[in-house]
LUMTI-780831 format. One record per residue: x negated, y negated, z of N, C-alpha, C, CB in turn; residue number from 1. Coordinates in Angstrom, 3 decimals. Glycine has a CB too. Layout:
% LUMTI-780831
<node n_u="X" n_v="Y" n_w="Z" ca_u="X" ca_v="Y" ca_w="Z" c_u="X" c_v="Y" c_w="Z" cb_u="X" cb_v="Y" cb_w="Z" pos="NUM"/>
...
This chain:
% LUMTI-780831
<node n_u="-134.317" n_v="-19.356" n_w="100.712" ca_u="-133.181" ca_v="-19.602" ca_w="101.307" c_u="-133.322" c_v="-21.321" c_w="101.546" cb_u="-133.023" cb_v="-18.606" cb_w="102.673" pos="1"/>
<node n_u="-132.320" n_v="-22.025" n_w="101.166" ca_u="-132.335" ca_v="-23.471" ca_w="101.127" c_u="-132.284" c_v="-24.080" c_w="102.744" cb_u="-130.993" cb_v="-23.976" cb_w="100.183" pos="2"/>
<node n_u="-132.907" n_v="-25.421" n_w="102.713" ca_u="-132.952" ca_v="-26.036" ca_w="103.972" c_u="-131.396" c_v="-27.036" c_w="104.094" cb_u="-134.509" cb_v="-26.990" cb_w="104.037" pos="3"/>
<node n_u="-131.108" n_v="-27.313" n_w="104.764" ca_u="-130.051" ca_v="-28.134" ca_w="104.997" c_u="-129.958" c_v="-29.349" c_w="103.974" cb_u="-130.155" cb_v="-28.585" cb_w="106.386" pos="4"/>
<node n_u="-131.418" n_v="-30.063" n_w="104.021" ca_u="-131.352" ca_v="-31.308" ca_w="103.032" c_u="-131.049" c_v="-30.872" c_w="101.587" cb_u="-132.777" cb_v="-32.133" cb_w="103.015" pos="5"/>
<node n_u="-131.890" n_v="-29.681" n_w="101.129" ca_u="-131.817" ca_v="-29.382" ca_w="99.712" c_u="-130.035" c_v="-28.822" c_w="99.312" cb_u="-133.132" cb_v="-28.061" cb_w="99.409" pos="6"/>
<node n_u="-129.763" n_v="-28.173" n_w="100.427" ca_u="-128.341" ca_v="-27.720" ca_w="100.401" c_u="-127.256" c_v="-28.773" c_w="99.868" cb_u="-127.964" cb_v="-27.318" cb_w="101.833" pos="7"/>
<node n_u="-127.424" n_v="-29.796" n_w="101.115" ca_u="-126.468" ca_v="-30.917" ca_w="100.651" c_u="-126.853" c_v="-31.592" c_w="99.485" cb_u="-126.297" cb_v="-31.943" cb_w="101.645" pos="8"/>
<node n_u="-127.655" n_v="-31.704" n_w="99.050" ca_u="-128.164" ca_v="-32.418" ca_w="97.560" c_u="-127.534" c_v="-31.357" c_w="96.547" cb_u="-130.136" cb_v="-32.550" cb_w="97.314" pos="9"/>
<node n_u="-127.795" n_v="-30.043" n_w="96.457" ca_u="-127.234" ca_v="-29.452" ca_w="95.528" c_u="-125.769" c_v="-29.155" c_w="95.650" cb_u="-127.910" cb_v="-28.443" cb_w="95.343" pos="10"/>
<node n_u="-124.842" n_v="-29.627" n_w="96.719" ca_u="-123.574" ca_v="-29.747" ca_w="96.594" c_u="-123.373" c_v="-31.064" c_w="96.042" cb_u="-122.905" cb_v="-29.496" cb_w="97.779" pos="11"/>
<node n_u="-124.083" n_v="-31.952" n_w="96.456" ca_u="-123.638" ca_v="-33.262" ca_w="96.044" c_u="-123.725" c_v="-33.576" c_w="94.568" cb_u="-124.390" cb_v="-34.239" cb_w="96.756" pos="12"/>
<node n_u="-124.764" n_v="-32.726" n_w="94.134" ca_u="-124.954" ca_v="-32.772" ca_w="92.546" c_u="-123.938" c_v="-31.842" c_w="91.773" cb_u="-126.492" cb_v="-32.275" cb_w="92.137" pos="13"/>
<node n_u="-123.586" n_v="-30.917" n_w="92.455" ca_u="-122.436" ca_v="-30.130" ca_w="91.910" c_u="-121.216" c_v="-30.935" c_w="91.819" cb_u="-122.146" cb_v="-28.921" cb_w="92.750" pos="14"/>
<node n_u="-120.945" n_v="-31.874" n_w="92.887" ca_u="-119.769" ca_v="-32.888" ca_w="92.795" c_u="-119.901" c_v="-33.801" c_w="91.542" cb_u="-119.720" cb_v="-33.837" cb_w="94.123" pos="15"/>
<node n_u="-120.822" n_v="-34.244" n_w="91.445" ca_u="-121.258" ca_v="-35.416" ca_w="90.524" c_u="-121.142" c_v="-34.494" c_w="89.036" cb_u="-123.078" cb_v="-36.140" cb_w="90.960" pos="16"/>
<node n_u="-121.648" n_v="-33.526" n_w="88.937" ca_u="-121.380" ca_v="-32.571" ca_w="87.534" c_u="-119.912" c_v="-32.406" c_w="87.290" cb_u="-122.020" cb_v="-30.956" cb_w="87.661" pos="17"/>
<node n_u="-119.181" n_v="-31.888" n_w="88.362" ca_u="-117.847" ca_v="-31.285" ca_w="88.287" c_u="-116.934" c_v="-32.683" c_w="87.901" cb_u="-117.386" cb_v="-30.447" cb_w="89.861" pos="18"/>
<node n_u="-117.412" n_v="-33.984" n_w="88.339" ca_u="-116.626" ca_v="-35.115" ca_w="87.937" c_u="-117.101" c_v="-35.620" c_w="86.624" cb_u="-116.671" cb_v="-36.198" cb_w="88.964" pos="19"/>
<node n_u="-118.323" n_v="-35.356" n_w="86.092" ca_u="-118.674" ca_v="-35.458" ca_w="84.779" c_u="-117.961" c_v="-34.765" c_w="83.951" cb_u="-119.839" cb_v="-35.177" cb_w="84.581" pos="20"/>
<node n_u="-117.971" n_v="-33.482" n_w="84.080" ca_u="-117.470" ca_v="-32.409" ca_w="83.204" c_u="-115.701" c_v="-32.517" c_w="83.046" cb_u="-117.987" cb_v="-30.884" cb_w="83.929" pos="21"/>
<node n_u="-115.400" n_v="-33.434" n_w="83.975" ca_u="-113.730" ca_v="-33.681" ca_w="83.823" c_u="-112.830" c_v="-32.674" c_w="84.885" cb_u="-113.205" cb_v="-33.253" cb_w="82.053" pos="22"/>
<node n_u="-113.474" n_v="-31.864" n_w="85.501" ca_u="-112.947" ca_v="-31.036" ca_w="86.577" c_u="-112.140" c_v="-31.423" c_w="87.421" cb_u="-113.735" cb_v="-30.603" cb_w="87.240" pos="23"/>
<node n_u="-110.777" n_v="-30.964" n_w="88.319" ca_u="-110.084" ca_v="-31.602" ca_w="89.193" c_u="-110.576" c_v="-32.337" c_w="89.907" cb_u="-109.533" cb_v="-31.029" cb_w="89.784" pos="24"/>
<node n_u="-109.789" n_v="-33.569" n_w="90.371" ca_u="-110.661" ca_v="-34.320" ca_w="91.705" c_u="-110.089" c_v="-33.800" c_w="92.817" cb_u="-110.574" cb_v="-36.036" cb_w="91.874" pos="25"/>
<node n_u="-109.328" n_v="-32.564" n_w="92.978" ca_u="-109.308" ca_v="-31.800" ca_w="94.580" c_u="-110.589" c_v="-30.942" c_w="94.355" cb_u="-107.703" cb_v="-30.638" cb_w="95.033" pos="26"/>
<node n_u="-111.291" n_v="-30.260" n_w="93.621" ca_u="-112.609" ca_v="-29.615" ca_w="93.323" c_u="-113.584" c_v="-30.225" c_w="93.469" cb_u="-112.779" cb_v="-29.199" cb_w="92.240" pos="27"/>
<node n_u="-113.726" n_v="-31.634" n_w="93.089" ca_u="-114.865" ca_v="-32.497" ca_w="93.163" c_u="-114.669" c_v="-33.206" c_w="94.609" cb_u="-114.921" cb_v="-33.574" cb_w="91.854" pos="28"/>
<node n_u="-113.764" n_v="-33.589" n_w="95.154" ca_u="-113.307" ca_v="-34.010" ca_w="96.298" c_u="-114.228" c_v="-33.026" c_w="97.415" cb_u="-111.619" cb_v="-33.869" cb_w="96.307" pos="29"/>
<node n_u="-113.435" n_v="-31.706" n_w="97.053" ca_u="-113.741" ca_v="-30.742" ca_w="98.139" c_u="-115.394" c_v="-30.488" c_w="98.016" cb_u="-112.792" cb_v="-29.264" cb_w="97.937" pos="30"/>
<node n_u="-115.955" n_v="-30.391" n_w="96.866" ca_u="-117.691" ca_v="-30.446" ca_w="96.942" c_u="-118.335" c_v="-31.468" c_w="97.710" cb_u="-118.350" cb_v="-30.674" cb_w="95.557" pos="31"/>
<node n_u="-117.622" n_v="-32.685" n_w="97.481" ca_u="-117.940" ca_v="-34.077" ca_w="98.114" c_u="-117.782" c_v="-33.748" c_w="99.936" cb_u="-116.606" cb_v="-35.442" cb_w="97.423" pos="32"/>
<node n_u="-116.721" n_v="-33.112" n_w="100.270" ca_u="-116.454" ca_v="-33.114" ca_w="101.774" c_u="-117.456" c_v="-32.055" c_w="102.224" cb_u="-114.831" cb_v="-32.739" cb_w="102.221" pos="33"/>
<node n_u="-117.856" n_v="-30.951" n_w="101.417" ca_u="-118.572" ca_v="-29.842" ca_w="101.867" c_u="-120.066" c_v="-30.439" c_w="102.349" cb_u="-118.639" cb_v="-28.698" cb_w="100.647" pos="34"/>
<node n_u="-120.626" n_v="-31.107" n_w="101.141" ca_u="-121.765" ca_v="-31.705" ca_w="101.297" c_u="-121.968" c_v="-32.692" c_w="102.475" cb_u="-121.980" cb_v="-32.274" cb_w="100.164" pos="35"/>
<node n_u="-120.667" n_v="-33.394" n_w="102.525" ca_u="-121.004" ca_v="-34.354" ca_w="103.900" c_u="-120.833" c_v="-33.837" c_w="105.331" cb_u="-120.074" cb_v="-35.596" cb_w="103.914" pos="36"/>
<node n_u="-120.006" n_v="-32.587" n_w="105.185" ca_u="-120.046" ca_v="-31.970" ca_w="106.468" c_u="-121.537" c_v="-31.356" c_w="106.717" cb_u="-118.894" cb_v="-30.842" cb_w="106.539" pos="37"/>
<node n_u="-121.770" n_v="-30.542" n_w="105.716" ca_u="-123.345" ca_v="-30.017" ca_w="105.897" c_u="-124.506" c_v="-31.491" c_w="106.345" cb_u="-123.905" cb_v="-29.210" cb_w="104.051" pos="38"/>
<node n_u="-124.274" n_v="-32.240" n_w="105.678" ca_u="-124.962" ca_v="-33.245" ca_w="105.757" c_u="-125.086" c_v="-33.952" c_w="107.448" cb_u="-124.328" cb_v="-34.105" cb_w="104.676" pos="39"/>
<node n_u="-123.834" n_v="-34.428" n_w="107.860" ca_u="-123.559" ca_v="-34.414" ca_w="109.022" c_u="-123.604" c_v="-33.460" c_w="110.225" cb_u="-122.742" cb_v="-34.699" cb_w="108.879" pos="40"/>
<node n_u="-123.548" n_v="-32.370" n_w="109.911" ca_u="-123.578" ca_v="-31.163" ca_w="110.781" c_u="-125.226" c_v="-30.844" c_w="110.798" cb_u="-122.554" cb_v="-29.814" cb_w="110.112" pos="41"/>
<node n_u="-126.175" n_v="-31.716" n_w="109.998" ca_u="-127.682" ca_v="-31.424" ca_w="110.288" c_u="-128.055" c_v="-32.539" c_w="111.416" cb_u="-128.717" cb_v="-31.582" cb_w="108.801" pos="42"/>
<node n_u="-127.476" n_v="-33.525" n_w="111.567" ca_u="-127.723" ca_v="-34.588" ca_w="112.528" c_u="-127.284" c_v="-34.080" c_w="113.951" cb_u="-126.935" cb_v="-35.915" cb_w="112.106" pos="43"/>
<node n_u="-126.386" n_v="-33.126" n_w="113.833" ca_u="-125.949" ca_v="-33.091" ca_w="115.546" c_u="-127.074" c_v="-32.317" c_w="116.241" cb_u="-124.334" cb_v="-32.189" cb_w="115.923" pos="44"/>
<node n_u="-127.078" n_v="-32.923" n_w="117.541" ca_u="-128.198" ca_v="-32.555" ca_w="118.537" c_u="-129.520" c_v="-33.270" c_w="118.383" cb_u="-128.500" cb_v="-31.093" cb_w="118.436" pos="45"/>
<node n_u="-129.626" n_v="-33.909" n_w="117.312" ca_u="-130.821" ca_v="-34.745" ca_w="117.394" c_u="-130.686" c_v="-36.182" c_w="118.102" cb_u="-131.296" cb_v="-34.943" cb_w="115.991" pos="46"/>
<node n_u="-131.602" n_v="-36.328" n_w="118.779" ca_u="-131.587" ca_v="-37.706" ca_w="119.695" c_u="-131.548" c_v="-38.994" c_w="118.915" cb_u="-132.914" cb_v="-37.820" cb_w="120.616" pos="47"/>
<node n_u="-130.948" n_v="-39.988" n_w="119.246" ca_u="-131.134" ca_v="-41.102" ca_w="118.294" c_u="-132.404" c_v="-41.799" c_w="118.438" cb_u="-130.073" cb_v="-42.078" cb_w="118.424" pos="48"/>
<node n_u="-133.148" n_v="-41.650" n_w="117.068" ca_u="-134.405" ca_v="-42.126" ca_w="117.152" c_u="-134.719" c_v="-42.406" c_w="115.669" cb_u="-135.374" cb_v="-41.144" cb_w="117.884" pos="49"/>
<node n_u="-136.351" n_v="-42.315" n_w="115.264" ca_u="-136.722" ca_v="-42.244" ca_w="114.197" c_u="-136.227" c_v="-41.086" c_w="112.986" cb_u="-137.871" cb_v="-42.259" cb_w="114.516" pos="50"/>
<node n_u="-136.584" n_v="-39.838" n_w="113.784" ca_u="-136.257" ca_v="-38.681" ca_w="113.123" c_u="-134.779" c_v="-38.510" c_w="112.716" cb_u="-136.661" cb_v="-37.623" cb_w="113.931" pos="51"/>
<node n_u="-133.882" n_v="-39.404" n_w="113.693" ca_u="-132.107" ca_v="-39.034" ca_w="113.330" c_u="-132.170" c_v="-39.903" c_w="112.258" cb_u="-130.651" cb_v="-39.476" cb_w="114.589" pos="52"/>
<node n_u="-132.578" n_v="-41.260" n_w="112.137" ca_u="-132.224" ca_v="-42.337" ca_w="110.927" c_u="-133.184" c_v="-41.829" c_w="109.848" cb_u="-132.539" cb_v="-44.121" cb_w="111.320" pos="53"/>
<node n_u="-133.977" n_v="-41.263" n_w="110.033" ca_u="-134.777" ca_v="-40.622" ca_w="108.931" c_u="-133.793" c_v="-39.216" c_w="107.943" cb_u="-136.299" cb_v="-39.925" cb_w="109.863" pos="54"/>
<node n_u="-133.738" n_v="-38.471" n_w="108.708" ca_u="-132.662" ca_v="-37.562" ca_w="108.468" c_u="-131.591" c_v="-38.055" c_w="107.905" cb_u="-132.262" cb_v="-36.981" cb_w="109.513" pos="55"/>
<node n_u="-131.057" n_v="-38.892" n_w="108.376" ca_u="-129.551" ca_v="-39.430" ca_w="108.056" c_u="-129.372" c_v="-39.845" c_w="106.327" cb_u="-129.257" cb_v="-40.993" cb_w="109.116" pos="56"/>
<node n_u="-130.785" n_v="-40.670" n_w="106.096" ca_u="-130.797" ca_v="-40.672" ca_w="104.700" c_u="-129.813" c_v="-41.661" c_w="104.330" cb_u="-130.532" cb_v="-39.335" cb_w="104.099" pos="57"/>
<node n_u="-129.856" n_v="-43.165" n_w="104.357" ca_u="-128.972" ca_v="-43.900" ca_w="103.885" c_u="-128.784" c_v="-43.954" c_w="102.469" cb_u="-129.164" cb_v="-44.966" cb_w="104.330" pos="58"/>
<node n_u="-129.587" n_v="-43.771" n_w="101.755" ca_u="-129.502" ca_v="-43.868" ca_w="100.059" c_u="-128.575" c_v="-42.690" c_w="99.954" cb_u="-131.126" cb_v="-43.648" cb_w="99.041" pos="59"/>
<node n_u="-128.878" n_v="-41.377" n_w="100.279" ca_u="-127.826" ca_v="-40.341" ca_w="100.212" c_u="-126.350" c_v="-41.012" c_w="100.434" cb_u="-128.135" cb_v="-39.195" cb_w="101.356" pos="60"/>
<node n_u="-126.105" n_v="-41.366" n_w="101.718" ca_u="-125.072" ca_v="-41.706" ca_w="102.188" c_u="-124.128" c_v="-42.769" c_w="101.222" cb_u="-125.478" cb_v="-42.164" cb_w="103.430" pos="61"/>
<node n_u="-124.915" n_v="-43.702" n_w="100.393" ca_u="-124.525" ca_v="-44.776" ca_w="99.732" c_u="-123.981" c_v="-44.298" c_w="98.524" cb_u="-125.539" cb_v="-45.710" cb_w="99.560" pos="62"/>
<node n_u="-124.672" n_v="-43.120" n_w="98.124" ca_u="-124.512" ca_v="-42.482" ca_w="96.928" c_u="-123.139" c_v="-41.389" c_w="97.105" cb_u="-125.992" cb_v="-41.738" cb_w="96.561" pos="63"/>
<node n_u="-123.213" n_v="-40.974" n_w="97.955" ca_u="-121.834" ca_v="-40.040" ca_w="98.498" c_u="-120.437" c_v="-41.175" c_w="98.700" cb_u="-122.274" cb_v="-39.176" cb_w="100.371" pos="64"/>
<node n_u="-121.008" n_v="-42.418" n_w="99.216" ca_u="-119.453" ca_v="-43.235" ca_w="99.308" c_u="-119.248" c_v="-43.704" c_w="98.099" cb_u="-119.282" cb_v="-44.553" cb_w="100.341" pos="65"/>
<node n_u="-120.116" n_v="-44.038" n_w="96.943" ca_u="-120.130" ca_v="-44.309" ca_w="95.790" c_u="-119.395" c_v="-43.504" c_w="95.022" cb_u="-121.198" cb_v="-44.398" cb_w="95.439" pos="66"/>
<node n_u="-119.341" n_v="-41.851" n_w="95.168" ca_u="-118.569" ca_v="-40.966" ca_w="94.540" c_u="-117.209" c_v="-40.886" c_w="95.204" cb_u="-119.237" cb_v="-39.711" cb_w="94.490" pos="67"/>
<node n_u="-117.249" n_v="-41.227" n_w="96.266" ca_u="-116.010" ca_v="-40.734" ca_w="97.017" c_u="-115.117" c_v="-41.944" c_w="96.442" cb_u="-116.153" cb_v="-40.606" cb_w="98.884" pos="68"/>
<node n_u="-115.693" n_v="-43.429" n_w="96.400" ca_u="-114.944" ca_v="-44.502" ca_w="95.916" c_u="-114.188" c_v="-44.181" c_w="94.311" cb_u="-116.021" cb_v="-45.773" cb_w="95.897" pos="69"/>
<node n_u="-114.841" n_v="-43.476" n_w="93.720" ca_u="-114.171" ca_v="-43.121" ca_w="92.404" c_u="-113.038" c_v="-42.538" c_w="92.393" cb_u="-114.849" cb_v="-42.370" cb_w="91.670" pos="70"/>
<node n_u="-112.626" n_v="-41.831" n_w="93.598" ca_u="-111.142" ca_v="-40.919" ca_w="93.780" c_u="-110.656" c_v="-41.619" c_w="94.568" cb_u="-111.054" cb_v="-39.394" cb_w="94.321" pos="71"/>
<node n_u="-110.856" n_v="-42.867" n_w="95.229" ca_u="-110.127" ca_v="-43.464" ca_w="96.375" c_u="-108.850" c_v="-44.246" c_w="95.167" cb_u="-111.347" cb_v="-44.746" cb_w="97.567" pos="72"/>
<node n_u="-107.630" n_v="-44.284" n_w="95.991" ca_u="-106.725" ca_v="-45.347" ca_w="95.303" c_u="-107.177" c_v="-46.607" c_w="95.150" cb_u="-105.556" cb_v="-45.531" cb_w="95.939" pos="73"/>
<node n_u="-106.078" n_v="-47.534" n_w="94.402" ca_u="-106.751" ca_v="-48.752" ca_w="93.736" c_u="-105.862" c_v="-49.495" c_w="95.124" cb_u="-106.341" cb_v="-49.241" cb_w="91.685" pos="74"/>
<node n_u="-105.154" n_v="-49.044" n_w="95.591" ca_u="-104.175" ca_v="-50.048" ca_w="96.493" c_u="-104.157" c_v="-49.118" c_w="97.417" cb_u="-102.598" cb_v="-50.603" cb_w="95.965" pos="75"/>
<node n_u="-104.039" n_v="-50.048" n_w="98.975" ca_u="-104.042" ca_v="-49.248" ca_w="100.094" c_u="-102.581" c_v="-49.396" c_w="100.335" cb_u="-105.043" cb_v="-49.668" cb_w="101.281" pos="76"/>
<node n_u="-101.909" n_v="-48.218" n_w="100.780" ca_u="-100.656" ca_v="-48.189" ca_w="101.187" c_u="-100.446" c_v="-48.564" c_w="102.568" cb_u="-100.170" cb_v="-47.012" cb_w="100.949" pos="77"/>
<node n_u="-99.104" n_v="-49.287" n_w="102.766" ca_u="-99.032" ca_v="-49.741" ca_w="104.107" c_u="-99.210" c_v="-49.043" c_w="105.365" cb_u="-98.016" cb_v="-50.185" cb_w="104.207" pos="78"/>
<node n_u="-98.805" n_v="-47.607" n_w="104.829" ca_u="-99.130" ca_v="-46.726" ca_w="106.046" c_u="-100.607" c_v="-46.671" c_w="106.578" cb_u="-98.751" cb_v="-45.309" cb_w="105.701" pos="79"/>
<node n_u="-101.555" n_v="-46.742" n_w="105.289" ca_u="-102.980" ca_v="-46.528" ca_w="105.682" c_u="-103.355" c_v="-47.591" c_w="106.379" cb_u="-103.917" cb_v="-46.326" cb_w="104.600" pos="80"/>
<node n_u="-102.850" n_v="-48.967" n_w="106.259" ca_u="-103.337" ca_v="-50.134" ca_w="106.718" c_u="-102.826" c_v="-50.108" c_w="108.028" cb_u="-102.992" cb_v="-51.321" cb_w="105.929" pos="81"/>
<node n_u="-101.876" n_v="-49.563" n_w="108.420" ca_u="-101.281" ca_v="-49.497" ca_w="109.908" c_u="-102.334" c_v="-48.577" c_w="110.524" cb_u="-99.600" cb_v="-48.830" cb_w="110.061" pos="82"/>
<node n_u="-102.528" n_v="-47.480" n_w="110.080" ca_u="-103.585" ca_v="-46.523" ca_w="110.479" c_u="-104.592" c_v="-46.988" c_w="111.072" cb_u="-104.079" cb_v="-45.860" cb_w="109.537" pos="83"/>
<node n_u="-105.239" n_v="-47.990" n_w="110.018" ca_u="-106.402" ca_v="-48.396" ca_w="110.190" c_u="-106.661" c_v="-49.604" c_w="111.456" cb_u="-106.743" cb_v="-48.806" cb_w="108.846" pos="84"/>
<node n_u="-105.554" n_v="-50.172" n_w="111.361" ca_u="-105.511" ca_v="-51.113" ca_w="112.346" c_u="-105.380" c_v="-50.901" c_w="113.683" cb_u="-104.703" cb_v="-51.804" cb_w="112.106" pos="85"/>
<node n_u="-104.384" n_v="-50.057" n_w="113.829" ca_u="-103.943" ca_v="-49.269" ca_w="115.325" c_u="-104.662" c_v="-48.093" c_w="115.734" cb_u="-102.466" cb_v="-48.727" cb_w="115.321" pos="86"/>
<node n_u="-105.500" n_v="-47.644" n_w="115.126" ca_u="-105.937" ca_v="-46.253" ca_w="115.586" c_u="-107.523" c_v="-46.334" c_w="115.910" cb_u="-105.612" cb_v="-45.077" cb_w="114.366" pos="87"/>
<node n_u="-107.929" n_v="-47.233" n_w="116.428" ca_u="-109.305" ca_v="-47.784" ca_w="116.822" c_u="-109.498" c_v="-46.990" c_w="118.204" cb_u="-109.356" cb_v="-49.591" cb_w="116.997" pos="88"/>
<node n_u="-109.649" n_v="-45.692" n_w="118.141" ca_u="-109.977" ca_v="-44.869" ca_w="119.225" c_u="-111.308" c_v="-44.968" c_w="119.337" cb_u="-109.560" cb_v="-43.529" cb_w="119.122" pos="89"/>
<node n_u="-112.119" n_v="-45.601" n_w="120.439" ca_u="-113.643" ca_v="-45.331" ca_w="120.496" c_u="-113.898" c_v="-43.890" c_w="120.646" cb_u="-114.346" cb_v="-46.081" cb_w="121.688" pos="90"/>
<node n_u="-113.202" n_v="-42.865" n_w="120.881" ca_u="-113.785" ca_v="-41.788" ca_w="121.445" c_u="-113.966" c_v="-40.778" c_w="119.997" cb_u="-112.778" cb_v="-41.170" cb_w="122.779" pos="91"/>
<node n_u="-113.318" n_v="-41.475" n_w="118.972" ca_u="-113.425" ca_v="-40.784" ca_w="117.615" c_u="-114.276" c_v="-41.549" c_w="116.817" cb_u="-112.101" cb_v="-40.601" cb_w="116.886" pos="92"/>
<node n_u="-115.030" n_v="-42.271" n_w="116.954" ca_u="-115.967" ca_v="-42.965" ca_w="116.244" c_u="-116.317" c_v="-42.186" c_w="114.943" cb_u="-117.159" cb_v="-43.216" cb_w="117.111" pos="93"/>
<node n_u="-116.820" n_v="-41.090" n_w="115.219" ca_u="-117.457" ca_v="-40.183" ca_w="114.216" c_u="-116.295" c_v="-39.520" c_w="113.217" cb_u="-118.305" cb_v="-38.976" cb_w="115.047" pos="94"/>
<node n_u="-114.697" n_v="-39.583" n_w="113.496" ca_u="-114.276" ca_v="-39.188" ca_w="112.470" c_u="-113.720" c_v="-40.193" c_w="111.397" cb_u="-113.491" cb_v="-38.351" cb_w="112.840" pos="95"/>
<node n_u="-114.430" n_v="-41.834" n_w="111.388" ca_u="-114.082" ca_v="-42.701" ca_w="110.851" c_u="-115.144" c_v="-43.651" c_w="110.621" cb_u="-113.128" cb_v="-43.059" cb_w="111.400" pos="96"/>
<node n_u="-115.652" n_v="-43.400" n_w="109.397" ca_u="-116.893" ca_v="-44.214" ca_w="109.017" c_u="-116.276" c_v="-45.289" c_w="107.843" cb_u="-118.250" cb_v="-43.109" cb_w="108.366" pos="97"/>
<node n_u="-116.217" n_v="-46.510" n_w="108.318" ca_u="-115.641" ca_v="-47.582" ca_w="107.443" c_u="-116.510" c_v="-48.045" c_w="106.725" cb_u="-115.055" cb_v="-48.624" cb_w="108.032" pos="98"/>
<node n_u="-116.409" n_v="-48.701" n_w="105.440" ca_u="-117.548" ca_v="-49.073" ca_w="104.772" c_u="-117.984" c_v="-50.697" c_w="105.172" cb_u="-117.239" cb_v="-48.841" cb_w="103.194" pos="99"/>
<node n_u="-117.043" n_v="-51.229" n_w="106.073" ca_u="-117.778" ca_v="-52.243" ca_w="106.818" c_u="-118.974" c_v="-51.736" c_w="107.538" cb_u="-116.904" cb_v="-52.883" cb_w="107.775" pos="100"/>
<node n_u="-118.635" n_v="-50.698" n_w="108.651" ca_u="-119.772" ca_v="-50.281" ca_w="109.222" c_u="-121.085" c_v="-49.970" c_w="108.574" cb_u="-119.446" cb_v="-49.346" cb_w="109.783" pos="101"/>
<node n_u="-120.613" n_v="-49.477" n_w="107.193" ca_u="-122.052" ca_v="-49.143" ca_w="106.767" c_u="-122.707" c_v="-50.312" c_w="106.184" cb_u="-122.112" cb_v="-47.993" cb_w="105.732" pos="102"/>
<node n_u="-121.843" n_v="-51.391" n_w="106.200" ca_u="-122.628" ca_v="-52.632" ca_w="105.399" c_u="-123.379" c_v="-53.316" c_w="106.175" cb_u="-121.786" cb_v="-53.673" cb_w="104.754" pos="103"/>
<node n_u="-122.663" n_v="-53.080" n_w="108.090" ca_u="-123.297" ca_v="-53.773" ca_w="109.005" c_u="-124.892" c_v="-52.901" c_w="108.860" cb_u="-122.388" cb_v="-53.734" cb_w="110.570" pos="104"/>
<node n_u="-124.656" n_v="-51.482" n_w="109.152" ca_u="-125.999" ca_v="-50.647" ca_w="109.497" c_u="-126.928" c_v="-51.207" c_w="108.432" cb_u="-125.855" cb_v="-48.849" cb_w="109.377" pos="105"/>
<node n_u="-126.437" n_v="-51.077" n_w="106.973" ca_u="-127.468" ca_v="-51.543" ca_w="105.861" c_u="-127.450" c_v="-52.688" c_w="105.440" cb_u="-127.435" cb_v="-50.925" cb_w="104.764" pos="106"/>
<node n_u="-127.383" n_v="-53.872" n_w="106.219" ca_u="-127.273" ca_v="-55.539" ca_w="105.716" c_u="-128.241" c_v="-55.788" c_w="104.419" cb_u="-127.875" cb_v="-56.717" cb_w="107.088" pos="107"/>
<node n_u="-129.501" n_v="-55.144" n_w="104.404" ca_u="-130.327" ca_v="-55.572" ca_w="103.459" c_u="-129.805" c_v="-54.581" c_w="101.917" cb_u="-132.008" cb_v="-55.321" cb_w="104.102" pos="108"/>
<node n_u="-129.025" n_v="-53.684" n_w="101.878" ca_u="-128.695" ca_v="-53.339" ca_w="100.700" c_u="-127.730" c_v="-53.742" c_w="99.950" cb_u="-128.602" cb_v="-52.405" cb_w="100.708" pos="109"/>
<node n_u="-128.121" n_v="-54.413" n_w="98.775" ca_u="-127.274" ca_v="-55.586" ca_w="98.009" c_u="-126.180" c_v="-54.748" c_w="96.932" cb_u="-128.495" cb_v="-56.748" cb_w="96.994" pos="110"/>
<node n_u="-126.473" n_v="-53.615" n_w="96.680" ca_u="-125.725" ca_v="-52.893" ca_w="95.780" c_u="-124.302" c_v="-52.559" c_w="96.547" cb_u="-126.569" cb_v="-51.583" cb_w="95.308" pos="111"/>
<node n_u="-124.053" n_v="-53.123" n_w="97.733" ca_u="-122.736" ca_v="-52.662" ca_w="98.400" c_u="-121.387" c_v="-53.570" c_w="97.889" cb_u="-122.933" cb_v="-52.826" cb_w="100.115" pos="112"/>
<node n_u="-121.744" n_v="-54.755" n_w="97.387" ca_u="-120.969" ca_v="-55.618" ca_w="96.834" c_u="-119.787" c_v="-54.806" c_w="95.884" cb_u="-121.907" cb_v="-56.595" cb_w="96.071" pos="113"/>
């Protein structure tokens, strides 16, 4: 049986392989979504501390963000801009992880540019 860590890695690698084989973006993004849900699900219930940040695995998250960005639109629609500006509900921080937030958390990571 796979641990959560290896299962999320396998899902992520399946997504990368799916993209490289030219499969549909829906399938690939679906695998990425499943990998991220598994990853963040494994963090639920952990107290904020060294174990949490170790298990969060920022390198894995950055690789995941890079894969997601391949499928991101090149221009932001006005609706998305309005949503991002006016939906800053502090109770739903976990629903939206922005790249700026990741940049603040991992300020020493130079490959973010």
